[in-house]
C-alpha positions as CSV (number, residue, x, y, z in Angstrom):
1,M,147.8,-146.0,19.9
2,I,148.1,-149.5,19.6
3,N,145.2,-151.6,20.4
4,N,146.2,-154.8,22.1
5,N,142.5,-156.6,22.9
6,S,142.6,-159.9,23.1
7,P,140.5,-162.0,21.0
8,L,138.5,-163.3,23.1
9,E,137.5,-159.9,24.1
10,T,136.7,-159.0,20.7
11,L,135.0,-162.0,20.4
12,A,132.8,-161.4,23.7
13,A,131.9,-157.9,22.2
14,F,131.0,-159.1,18.9
15,A,128.7,-161.6,21.3
16,I,127.4,-159.1,23.0
17,V,126.6,-156.7,20.7
18,F,124.5,-160.0,18.4
19,V,122.7,-160.9,21.7
20,A,121.5,-157.6,21.7
21,G,120.9,-157.6,18.0
22,V,118.5,-160.8,18.7
23,V,116.4,-158.7,21.8
24,S,115.6,-155.5,20.1
25,T,114.6,-157.2,16.9
26,A,112.0,-159.8,19.0
27,G,111.0,-156.6,20.9
28,L,110.2,-154.6,17.9
29,G,108.7,-157.9,16.2
30,A,106.3,-158.3,19.8
31,Y,105.4,-154.5,19.8
32,I,104.4,-154.2,15.9
33,S,102.6,-157.9,16.5
34,G,100.6,-155.8,19.6
35,L,100.1,-152.7,17.3
36,R,98.4,-155.2,14.7
37,R,96.3,-157.0,16.8
38,K,95.2,-153.9,18.6
39,A,94.5,-152.2,14.8
40,T,92.3,-155.0,14.0
41,A,90.5,-155.1,17.6
42,Q,89.2,-151.4,16.5
43,G,87.8,-152.2,13.8
44,G,90.8,-151.2,11.2
45,T,92.8,-153.1,8.4
46,S,95.5,-155.7,8.8
47,G,98.0,-156.1,6.6
48,D,98.7,-154.2,2.7
49,P,97.5,-150.3,3.7
50,V,97.0,-149.5,0.4
51,S,94.6,-152.6,-0.7
52,G,93.4,-153.0,2.9
53,R,93.7,-157.0,2.4
């Protein structure tokens, strides 16, 4: 089957996926930052889990 998408539709699809990636990366970063703060507040170590630095 021949696919006749316009260039604007293709650009819009890439833009949507790019924005979704940015939002998910920012959300994951905020989640990890919150976990680190919570672990530090409970007496855990932040940083390298092997050396504890």
